[in-house]
N, C-alpha and C positions, 0 to 999 in steps of 0.2 A: 412135119409135113410141108412140102416147098410152099413157100407163100402163097405163089399165084397158084395153087390149087387151092390154099384155103379161102381167098379171096373169093375164088368161084364157087366155093361149096357155100359161104357167105353169103355172097349176094342171092343165091338161088334162097336160101332162110329167110332173109330180110325182106324178101319179096312177096313170098307165099307163107305167110302168116294164118291165113284162114278168113278175113274179113279185107275189104278193100280198103276201110280207115288206117288198117294199121299195113297193110302193107304199101299204103302212100307216105306214111309218119316214120314208117323203120326203114322204109327200104327206099325213102326218099332223103333219108339222113346217112343210108351209106352211100347214094348214091355221088353226094354233094361232099363227103369228108373221105372215104377211104383213101382216096390215091395219095393222103399224106399220113396216112398212120404209120406209128412204131407198130412193132411188133407186141408191144405190151397197150397198146389202145386196141389191139385188136381183139387179141385175150381180152378186153374189158368188153369189147360188142358182141363176141364171141358168146360170153358167156352171159350176158344181159339174155340175148336170145333166148335158153334157157326158162328165162320168165317168162309169167303169163303176160298176153298182149294187154290186157285190161289195165295191169301193175303199170307196165311200160309205157302207156299211154298216159294213164293219171298223173306219174311221174312227171312227165314230158311236159302235160299242160297245168302241171300243179292243181288237178283237183285232190290227190291224195298226196299226204307227207312221201317224199324220197327217202329211203333208209339209207342211212352214212355209205353203205358200201357202193352204192350209186350215184350218191350225189359227188360228181364229180366236173371236172373242168367238158366233160365228153358229154355228161347229163345238161348242163350248163348252155354249150350248143346244140343240143336238143330240142331244149325249150324256147330256143330262139324260135323255131317253126321256120325261118325262111327259108328252108330251104321243101317247103312240101309244097307239091303243085298242084295245082288247081284243077278240076274235075272239069274235062268240056263240055 
């Protein structure tokens, strides 16, 4: 699949998670970082989107242990939460 099409599809999936909190965290992470992702990093993020929101958010904020397969440099960046926009 073309890289631009993958990004558009992934953008939609990142911003339409089911709860506003998940949209902000996961979609915000995508918006802040996707431009510099390699195909491998995009693969990782697309696979992460298959996980449950409550798990992704728990791993990112550290409230639940992160499984080794997800505990990567990208998850460390997600844990920084510097990208999460504050609600207006």
